[in-house]
C-alpha positions as CSV (number, residue, x, y, z in Angstrom):
1,M,-25.7,1.4,-35.0
2,N,-26.4,4.8,-36.6
3,K,-23.2,6.1,-38.2
4,K,-24.6,9.5,-39.1
5,I,-24.4,12.4,-36.7
6,S,-27.6,14.3,-36.3
7,D,-27.8,18.0,-36.9
8,K,-28.6,18.6,-33.3
9,D,-25.5,16.7,-32.1
10,K,-23.4,18.7,-34.5
11,K,-24.8,21.9,-33.2
12,D,-24.3,20.8,-29.6
13,W,-20.7,19.9,-30.4
14,E,-20.0,23.2,-32.1
15,N,-21.5,25.1,-29.1
16,F,-19.4,23.0,-26.7
17,I,-16.1,23.6,-28.6
18,T,-16.7,27.4,-29.1
19,G,-18.1,27.9,-25.6
20,K,-16.1,28.9,-22.6
21,E,-17.9,26.6,-20.2
22,K,-15.5,24.0,-18.7
23,L,-16.5,20.6,-17.5
24,P,-15.6,19.7,-14.0
25,N,-12.7,17.4,-13.6
26,K,-13.9,14.3,-11.7
27,D,-10.4,13.2,-11.1
28,S,-9.0,16.5,-9.8
29,N,-9.2,15.6,-6.1
30,L,-8.4,11.9,-6.6
31,K,-4.8,12.4,-5.6
32,E,-5.9,14.3,-2.5
33,K,-8.2,11.4,-1.6
34,N,-5.4,8.8,-2.0
35,I,-2.9,10.6,0.3
36,E,-4.1,8.7,3.4
37,E,-4.9,5.5,1.5
38,F,-1.2,4.7,1.2
39,R,1.5,4.7,3.9
40,T,5.1,3.4,4.0
41,V,7.1,2.1,7.0
42,D,10.8,1.3,6.9
43,L,11.9,-1.3,9.5
44,H,15.7,-1.1,8.8
45,G,17.6,-1.2,12.0
46,F,14.8,-2.5,14.2
47,T,15.3,-5.6,16.4
48,L,12.7,-8.3,15.7
49,D,10.8,-7.5,18.9
50,K,10.7,-3.8,18.2
51,A,9.7,-4.4,14.6
52,N,6.8,-6.7,15.6
53,S,5.4,-4.3,18.2
54,F,5.9,-1.3,16.0
55,I,4.3,-2.9,12.9
56,E,1.3,-4.0,15.0
57,E,0.7,-0.4,16.2
58,F,1.3,1.0,12.7
59,I,-1.2,-1.3,11.1
60,I,-3.9,-0.6,13.7
61,K,-3.3,3.2,13.4
62,S,-3.3,3.0,9.6
63,Y,-6.6,1.0,9.6
64,K,-8.2,3.6,11.9
65,K,-7.0,6.4,9.5
66,K,-8.8,4.5,6.7
67,T,-5.5,3.7,4.9
68,K,-6.0,1.1,2.2
69,K,-2.4,0.1,1.5
70,I,0.8,-0.1,3.5
71,V,4.3,-0.6,2.1
72,V,6.5,-2.3,4.7
73,I,10.2,-2.2,4.0
74,T,12.1,-4.8,5.9
75,G,15.3,-5.0,3.8
76,K,16.7,-8.1,2.3
77,G,18.8,-9.1,5.2
78,L,22.1,-8.9,3.3
79,R,23.8,-6.8,6.0
80,S,22.4,-8.6,9.1
81,K,24.8,-9.9,11.6
82,T,23.4,-13.4,11.6
83,H,26.9,-14.9,10.9
84,N,27.7,-14.3,14.6
85,D,24.8,-16.4,15.8
86,P,25.3,-20.2,15.2
87,Y,21.6,-20.8,15.7
88,V,20.5,-18.5,12.8
89,S,21.0,-19.5,9.2
90,K,23.1,-17.1,7.1
91,D,20.4,-17.3,4.4
92,F,17.6,-16.3,6.8
93,S,16.7,-12.7,6.7
94,I,15.2,-12.0,10.1
95,L,12.8,-9.2,9.5
96,K,12.0,-10.1,5.9
97,N,10.5,-13.4,6.9
98,S,9.6,-13.0,10.6
99,V,7.5,-9.8,10.3
100,P,5.0,-11.2,7.8
101,N,4.8,-14.4,9.8
102,Y,4.1,-12.4,13.0
103,I,1.4,-10.4,11.2
104,K,-0.3,-13.5,9.8
105,S,-0.3,-15.2,13.2
106,N,-1.7,-12.1,15.0
107,K,-5.5,-12.6,15.2
108,N,-6.1,-8.8,15.9
109,L,-4.3,-7.9,12.7
110,T,-5.7,-10.7,10.5
111,K,-9.2,-9.3,11.2
112,I,-8.4,-6.0,9.5
113,I,-6.1,-7.2,6.7
114,N,-7.3,-8.3,3.3
115,T,-4.1,-9.6,1.9
116,I,-0.3,-9.4,2.1
117,E,1.7,-9.5,-1.1
118,E,5.2,-9.1,-2.3
119,A,6.2,-5.6,-3.3
120,D,7.0,-4.4,-6.8
121,A,10.7,-3.7,-7.6
122,N,10.1,0.1,-7.5
123,D,8.8,-0.3,-3.9
124,G,11.6,-2.5,-2.6
125,G,11.1,-5.8,-4.3
126,D,12.4,-8.7,-2.2
127,G,13.0,-6.4,0.7
128,A,9.4,-5.2,1.0
129,F,5.8,-6.3,1.0
130,Y,2.4,-4.8,0.7
131,I,-0.4,-5.0,3.3
132,Y,-3.9,-4.3,2.0
133,L,-6.3,-3.3,4.7
134,K,-10.1,-3.8,5.0
135,S,-12.4,-0.8,5.2
136,F,-12.5,0.8,8.6
137,K,-15.6,0.0,10.6
138,E,-16.2,2.0,13.8
């Protein structure tokens, strides 16, 4: 590797530094591009049936809008009224566990989903998960 800088390179560098020409920022519209690639849905307060039908529609619409990632907030189930139902475990968070299972068992949804992963703490941690969608094909 040549450690010396040629006179031409030095001159080009000097011209660049003293010149008023600006280089285009390739990342300037990156944030604008990512606006529709990321959506969030909060299912707090939904019944299981409503949550499942809503999330199915939401995933399909997001896929058609070319969204890449969905953050689904289900909550941790700490405030659910499962203690009134003897057939439901107090340790079982209805939406937290059932919604991902519903999605994984729905063949229409699994065709358009790459992966489902646990959310980071800043996105809801144990009370949320990510859905990564495949690229939209018309």
